[in-house]
C-alpha positions as CSV (number, residue, x, y, z in Angstrom):
1,M,49.3,175.2,53.5
2,Q,47.3,172.0,52.8
3,Y,43.5,172.0,53.3
4,R,41.3,169.0,54.2
5,T,37.6,168.4,54.6
6,L,36.5,168.4,58.2
7,G,34.9,165.0,58.5
8,R,31.8,164.9,56.3
9,T,30.8,168.5,56.9
10,G,32.1,169.9,53.7
11,V,34.1,172.6,55.6
12,Q,37.7,173.0,54.4
13,V,40.2,173.5,57.2
14,S,44.0,173.9,57.2
15,S,46.1,170.9,58.1
16,L,47.8,173.1,60.8
17,A,45.5,174.9,63.1
18,L,46.1,177.6,65.8
19,G,45.4,176.4,69.3
20,A,44.9,179.3,71.7
21,M,45.5,177.6,75.1
22,N,48.6,179.7,75.7
23,F,46.8,183.0,75.2
24,G,46.7,184.8,78.6
25,R,47.7,183.5,82.0
26,I,48.5,179.9,81.0
27,G,51.2,180.7,78.5
28,G,51.8,184.4,79.5
29,T,50.9,185.6,76.0
30,T,49.6,189.2,76.0
31,Q,46.8,190.5,73.9
32,D,49.2,192.2,71.5
33,E,51.2,189.0,71.1
34,A,48.0,186.9,70.6
35,T,46.8,189.3,67.9
36,A,50.2,189.1,66.2
37,L,50.0,185.3,66.3
38,V,46.5,185.3,64.8
39,D,47.7,187.7,62.1
40,A,50.7,185.6,61.2
41,A,48.7,182.4,61.3
42,L,46.0,183.8,59.0
43,D,48.6,185.2,56.6
44,A,50.2,181.7,56.4
45,G,46.9,180.1,55.4
46,I,45.7,178.8,58.8
47,N,41.9,179.1,58.9
48,L,41.0,177.1,62.1
49,I,41.4,178.6,65.5
50,D,40.6,176.5,68.6
51,T,40.2,177.6,72.2
52,A,38.1,176.6,75.3
53,D,36.2,178.3,78.0
54,M,38.5,177.0,80.8
55,Y,41.7,178.3,79.2
56,G,42.6,181.1,81.7
57,E,39.0,180.9,82.9
58,G,37.7,182.6,79.8
59,E,40.7,184.8,79.1
60,S,41.8,182.9,76.0
61,E,38.3,183.3,74.5
62,E,38.3,187.0,75.2
63,M,41.7,187.4,73.6
64,V,40.8,185.3,70.5
65,G,37.6,187.4,70.1
66,K,39.6,190.6,70.0
67,A,42.2,189.2,67.7
68,V,39.6,188.0,65.1
69,A,37.3,191.0,65.2
70,G,36.4,192.2,61.8
71,R,37.3,188.9,60.0
72,R,35.1,186.4,61.7
73,D,33.7,185.0,58.4
74,D,37.2,184.0,57.2
75,I,37.8,181.8,60.3
76,V,36.5,178.4,61.4
77,L,36.2,179.1,65.1
78,A,36.1,176.3,67.6
79,T,35.7,176.3,71.4
80,K,34.9,173.8,74.2
81,A,33.0,173.4,77.4
82,C,32.7,170.8,80.2
83,M,35.7,171.4,82.4
84,P,35.1,173.2,85.7
85,M,34.6,177.0,85.6
86,G,35.0,178.0,89.2
87,D,33.9,176.2,92.4
88,E,30.2,176.1,91.8
89,R,29.4,172.4,91.3
90,N,27.0,172.9,88.4
91,H,29.4,175.2,86.5
92,R,30.9,172.2,84.7
93,G,30.0,169.0,82.9
94,A,27.9,168.3,79.9
95,S,24.3,168.8,81.2
96,R,21.8,170.8,79.3
97,R,21.6,173.3,82.2
98,W,25.3,174.1,81.9
99,L,25.9,173.9,78.2
100,V,23.1,176.3,77.3
101,A,24.4,178.8,79.9
102,E,28.1,178.4,79.1
103,L,27.7,178.7,75.4
104,D,26.2,182.1,75.9
105,N,29.2,183.0,78.1
106,S,31.6,181.8,75.4
107,L,29.8,183.8,72.7
108,R,30.0,186.9,74.8
109,R,33.7,186.4,75.5
110,L,34.4,185.7,71.9
111,G,32.3,188.6,70.7
112,V,30.4,186.5,68.1
113,D,26.9,185.3,67.6
114,H,27.9,181.7,66.8
115,V,30.8,179.3,66.8
116,D,31.5,176.9,64.0
117,L,32.5,173.9,66.2
118,Y,31.5,173.4,69.9
119,Q,33.3,170.6,71.6
120,I,32.7,168.7,74.8
121,H,36.1,169.0,76.4
122,R,36.0,165.6,78.2
123,W,33.6,162.8,78.5
124,D,31.3,163.4,81.4
125,P,30.4,160.1,83.0
126,T,27.6,161.7,85.1
127,T,25.6,162.8,82.1
128,A,23.7,160.6,79.7
129,D,24.7,160.9,76.0
130,E,21.1,161.8,75.0
131,E,21.0,164.7,77.5
132,T,24.2,166.2,76.0
133,L,23.3,165.5,72.4
134,S,19.8,166.9,72.8
135,A,21.1,170.1,74.2
136,L,23.7,170.4,71.5
137,T,21.1,169.7,68.8
138,D,18.9,172.4,70.1
139,L,21.8,174.9,70.2
140,Q,22.6,173.9,66.6
141,R,19.0,174.5,65.5
142,A,19.0,177.8,67.2
143,G,22.0,178.9,65.1
144,K,24.4,179.3,67.9
145,I,26.7,176.5,66.8
146,R,27.2,175.1,63.3
147,Y,28.6,171.7,64.3
148,F,29.6,169.9,67.5
149,G,32.3,167.4,68.5
150,S,34.0,165.6,71.3
151,S,37.5,165.9,72.8
152,T,39.6,163.2,74.3
153,F,36.8,160.7,74.5
154,P,37.8,157.0,74.9
155,A,37.0,155.1,71.7
156,Y,34.1,153.2,73.2
157,R,32.5,156.5,74.2
158,V,32.8,157.9,70.7
159,V,30.9,154.8,69.5
160,Q,28.3,155.1,72.3
161,A,27.6,158.7,71.4
162,Q,27.2,157.9,67.7
163,W,24.6,155.1,68.6
164,A,22.8,157.4,71.0
165,A,22.4,160.1,68.3
166,R,21.0,157.5,65.9
167,E,18.7,155.9,68.5
168,H,17.3,159.3,69.7
169,R,17.3,160.9,66.2
170,L,19.6,163.7,67.3
171,S,22.5,165.4,65.6
172,R,25.8,163.7,66.2
173,Y,29.4,164.6,67.0
174,V,31.2,165.3,63.7
175,T,34.7,165.6,65.2
176,E,37.0,164.2,67.8
177,Q,40.0,166.0,69.3
178,P,42.5,163.5,70.8
179,S,46.1,163.8,72.0
180,Y,48.5,162.4,69.4
181,S,52.2,162.5,68.7
182,I,55.1,160.3,67.8
183,L,55.6,159.6,71.5
184,Q,51.9,159.0,72.2
185,R,50.5,156.7,69.5
186,G,47.9,154.8,71.5
187,I,44.9,156.2,69.6
188,E,46.1,154.4,66.5
189,S,44.7,151.3,68.0
190,D,41.2,152.5,68.7
191,V,40.2,156.2,68.4
192,L,41.5,156.8,64.9
193,P,39.9,153.6,63.4
194,V,36.6,154.5,65.1
195,A,36.9,158.1,63.8
196,G,37.4,156.7,60.3
197,E,34.5,154.3,60.6
198,Y,32.1,157.2,61.5
199,G,33.6,159.8,59.2
200,L,34.7,162.1,62.0
201,G,37.1,165.0,61.5
202,V,40.1,164.6,63.8
203,L,41.9,167.6,65.3
204,V,44.9,166.4,67.2
205,W,46.4,168.2,70.2
206,S,49.9,168.1,71.7
207,P,51.5,166.9,68.4
208,L,54.9,168.2,69.9
209,A,54.3,166.1,73.0
210,S,54.2,169.0,75.5
211,G,57.6,170.3,74.1
212,W,59.4,166.9,74.0
213,L,59.4,167.1,70.1
214,S,60.1,170.8,69.8
215,G,63.9,170.4,69.9
216,A,64.2,172.0,73.3
217,V,64.5,168.7,75.2
218,R,67.8,167.0,74.3
219,A,70.4,164.9,76.0
220,G,73.1,166.8,77.9
221,R,71.0,170.0,78.1
222,D,69.1,171.5,81.0
223,V,65.4,171.4,80.4
224,A,64.1,175.0,80.6
225,T,60.9,175.0,78.7
226,H,57.7,176.9,79.8
227,R,55.9,173.5,80.2
228,S,58.7,172.0,82.3
229,A,58.4,174.9,84.8
230,V,54.7,174.2,85.1
231,L,54.8,170.4,85.1
232,P,58.3,169.5,86.2
233,E,57.5,165.8,86.8
234,R,56.9,165.3,83.1
235,F,60.5,166.2,82.4
236,D,62.2,164.6,85.4
237,L,64.9,162.4,83.8
238,S,65.2,160.3,86.9
239,L,61.9,158.7,86.0
240,P,62.1,155.7,83.6
241,A,59.2,156.9,81.4
242,N,61.0,160.2,80.8
243,R,64.3,158.5,80.1
244,A,62.6,156.3,77.5
245,R,61.1,159.5,75.9
246,L,64.5,161.2,75.8
247,D,66.1,158.1,74.2
248,A,63.3,158.2,71.5
249,V,63.8,161.9,71.0
250,E,67.5,161.5,70.3
251,Q,66.8,158.7,67.8
252,L,64.1,160.8,66.1
253,A,66.4,163.8,65.9
254,R,68.9,161.7,63.9
255,V,66.1,160.7,61.6
256,A,65.1,164.3,61.1
257,D,68.7,165.4,60.4
258,E,69.1,162.7,57.8
259,A,65.9,163.7,56.1
260,G,66.9,167.4,56.1
261,L,64.1,168.3,58.5
262,T,63.8,169.9,61.9
263,L,62.4,167.8,64.7
264,I,59.2,170.0,64.6
265,Q,58.7,169.3,60.9
266,L,59.2,165.6,61.6
267,A,56.7,165.6,64.4
268,L,54.0,167.6,62.7
269,G,54.6,165.8,59.4
270,F,54.1,162.5,61.2
271,V,50.7,163.3,62.7
272,T,49.3,165.0,59.6
273,A,50.4,162.0,57.5
274,H,47.8,159.7,59.2
275,P,44.8,159.4,56.9
276,A,42.3,159.8,59.8
277,V,43.9,163.1,60.9
278,T,42.4,166.4,59.6
279,S,44.5,169.0,61.4
280,A,47.2,169.3,64.0
281,L,46.7,171.9,66.6
282,T,49.8,174.0,67.3
283,G,50.0,176.0,70.5
284,P,52.6,178.7,70.0
285,R,53.4,181.2,72.7
286,T,55.6,183.5,70.6
287,P,56.0,184.4,66.9
288,E,59.2,182.4,66.8
289,H,57.4,179.3,68.0
290,L,54.7,179.8,65.2
291,R,57.3,180.3,62.5
292,A,59.1,177.1,63.4
293,Q,55.7,175.2,63.3
294,L,54.6,176.8,60.0
295,A,57.7,175.4,58.4
296,A,55.9,172.0,58.6
297,A,52.9,173.3,56.6
298,D,54.0,171.5,53.4
299,T,56.1,168.8,55.0
300,V,55.4,165.3,53.5
301,L,57.3,162.5,55.0
302,S,58.6,159.7,52.8
303,A,57.8,156.0,53.4
304,D,61.4,155.5,54.5
305,V,61.1,158.2,57.2
306,L,57.8,156.9,58.4
307,D,59.2,153.4,58.6
308,A,62.2,154.8,60.6
309,I,59.7,156.4,63.1
310,D,57.8,153.2,63.5
311,A,61.1,151.4,64.3
312,I,61.7,153.9,67.2
313,V,58.2,154.1,68.6
314,A,56.0,151.2,67.5
315,P,52.5,151.9,66.1
316,G,49.9,152.1,68.9
317,T,52.5,152.7,71.6
318,D,52.2,155.3,74.3
319,L,55.6,156.1,75.9
320,A,53.8,158.0,78.7
321,A,50.5,156.2,79.2
322,H,50.1,157.7,82.6
323,E,49.7,161.1,81.1
324,K,46.7,160.1,79.0
325,F,43.4,161.9,79.5
326,D,41.1,159.3,78.0
327,T,41.7,156.5,80.4
328,P,38.5,154.7,81.3
329,P,37.5,155.7,84.9
330,A,37.5,152.0,86.1
331,L,41.3,151.8,85.5
332,L,41.9,154.8,87.8
333,D,39.3,154.1,90.6
334,P,39.5,150.6,92.1
335,S,35.9,150.8,93.5
336,L,34.6,150.8,89.9
337,R,36.1,147.4,89.1
338,R,35.2,145.6,92.3
339,R,31.8,144.3,93.6
């Protein structure tokens, strides 16, 4: 396992991290299976575990808490808030009112007295940066969080938050967690350069592109992944965007074969090769999934292989831009771009 410094914090984290979104009802992973996954990940050298309050409406946090009991100090523990937690209109967002209450809920579910990294799950356009940063700074000073970060923020919002922290003399986001894979390279144009400029640690999610780069989606085969059952439109090969992805996957599989790698090793080796990326979040549902992903822990791609990937999916290109979660609101709501 490789280890890297998380931004400018001085904290050393593994280049592969364990994402716990599939723990519980989302992925169908039981407590015993979740504990086994945590055990195997720690044994392999992974020391960063990432979850969120909204994964299974708190179920993932509860399962992570039980799995790490008795070894909390050996783990860099990260969670998130901001996404809706039920129907109550104020049980969401990045206001002081909600973050102060929801962090206590997360700590209770996790069974700990602090988290190492508390992340704002999405940019909240209804809340001022200084409101959020002030609350997070106070929670940090209270010892309930060690650091805080953003997740899936547009690049310009990352910059705005850094300036707001400076202007109001508050602590700042020290990490960003964007989606990044060979098939979704858009953040290379903006988010990753901004993260480098401000010294942010970068924890990338969906490095296997929702299963497209796991080896389970290939030409001539029926798509029968867990994700395809939940989100069938993302794997509907009658759609041009999905046919373009499948074509890229077939070409990438040949590159992996010629390099003596699995497609998973190619995919994870690619994202961790970028100098701005600190860790890639894996989201296994089973020990078999985890073993396949851990095989990439020491994968280093040669320049020839990276060049071959660039020839298939050009730098800065998103093959499924409509699936992005950091699109500026004005691009989605016509009323925001018209007088």
